[in-house]
C-alpha angles and dihedrals in degrees: 000000000000119000094169098136123153109286115241132173121238120240088266091054093246114136094196090059091053091048094047090048091052094050091046090052089052092051090048092051095046094245087122104038128219111274093019120136117244122223114271119267090252094050094048091047087056094045095050096034091232131125125274089244092056090054091046091051091049092051091049089055091050090047092051090051090053093242099117137021136198125235120201112255091359110069137229122335135179107260110259086210088086089075095065140025114248119242118277124260109273123252106197121179110281097229125083117248132202103246112243117166104211126217094256091060092045092054089048090054092050094051093046092051095056112115098219121098127006105328107198096160108062111091093225133134120233105264090228091066092066123087091244098154094049092051091046091055093049092047091050091050094051093048090048094051098037109029090159089076088076089067099044142058136205116241121219132323088035138225113343091216093065095040089054092053092048091048090051091051091053089069088073089073097031095260099133091191119182118231088235088061094063131084119196114225140178098264134318093285089062090046091054091043091054093045094052091046089050096056106027145053127210110284095030122132119244120192112223138172120268120252093029137181108274093226086068089053090052090053092050092050092048090054097043093244128151120231124226105195114212123204110260129199115223091230108028101031131220115019106246089194091056092045090051089058095044093053099049099093098050096243094116109084100181140005122221116193143161102216096174115060099333121212120270100009100043089221125167119208114222117243093246090056090047093052091047093048093050092048094045093051091046092051090051096043093238115144113238115213114199122203100203100168095123100044093107092053095080116149095204132062102276136055111240120240118257120229085252089067088067095046118106101159103050095251095126120083106203114203126186144135146189092250097103101032109037122356118012092174092057093062094203119155140150146216128216093195101175111201091358095061098107092052090047091052092048090050092048088052095055097042118042093349095201147022111221110275094214090060093046094053093044090057091043091055093046092053093046093052095055095247094121096061090048092050092047093055090050093045094047092050090051094047093049092052091046095049093049092045090054093044090053090048093051090048090051100045108025120082117272091249092066115108114207133191122230104202120214087216142005122044110264129102125205116210122198113201131187113292094251091064117103106199091190089062091042089053091055091056093044094049088057086063095043097258121125135181135163111264117219096248089076091067103064139055089224113086112242095014113141091007087149094055136077139188125226127195122219093185095110124080113274111250139152093266090059091050091048091049091052092048091051090047089053090054093048088051092053090049090049092051096046101029 
């Protein structure tokens, strides 16, 4: 692509403003197409005979306007989001409900978790994208050198070697966690389970996003808790304004939120909203539980700051794990529970007691040796490519009325369809052809909510079979809408 147009200063005399305006006009006119890669900063600098800093400033302006995006190790691209409208902000019922997952939704979950056919609903990464052999070598070495670990277990808070590595990594987002502030768990689900038990009693109301990951609904049901679903924006996450209103009367006893790349929307809460949320919950004395499992799946150049990074009083309980990003089979997670740590440790001791020491040490060595950062760079590149390939396929094959999210991190897409669409009925037809997805009714405590929506997972490697399945799903959807 050649952008070597005559250089001209803007009225303010800033070359970068003029350059940004010209590129924006090209995008608007379709000269540079959605999803197309822009010339490198160095190449454009040469073409336009301007400095590198001028091009960089122009690109920042275009980024801020949402016209272009940067992809790690790849360069700058026109945002594909221009092809489709994003989903609308949710409007869940205002009253809390006791979570009860009915038989219909349980059957749907069972069907979508089957491994036969083309599974587009399960939020799982392709196993070949994990460093399985490297982890196997480390695990074999540990068991060979320390066979006694087979007959022992680490009591809470867990192996110090792993806690030190986790604390070191928190420096990347300004966390400065102390190893003594961390409790090792058996996956993020146990982390969330312990956090909820530490700060609530059966019958309490917990504020959550809407739509929300169905695993969180399962937890609330198991603990006898009520869900207060809060309106959630597909790009900026939970509405802090709505939460402020919902927490005025003292009925909400805890808030559980995914600030970085929520599932299923893929939303990213702006830092200003995060800071306000943390401060608001601290002032009202409401524990804030943060599911941070997708924080390392950012598509840009910088890792977003967790809510914990804005917490100065220990009111945020940060929960995460390696299950999505590194070793699903290890089931190793952690909690940074702030002032609730002793309670979390005690609950861990009387439930699962321990997370296998061998697995903790394997992960600690992998992190210490630098393998984790190398793996993350490779995994993020793959996820970005897969997400954009799936987004393009949905735009090509789904009806024009469909609204589709393009997440800034993670690997799931949320599709909002016309109200007359019943994605449970659509799923039944698709399953007969070996295609599965996650219908929207799974993501709310209110029966029938989001019945016209669905979630797709781009965690698997992109291949012709996936493209064919999405094309066929688009055909089935068209038939469903007009049949």
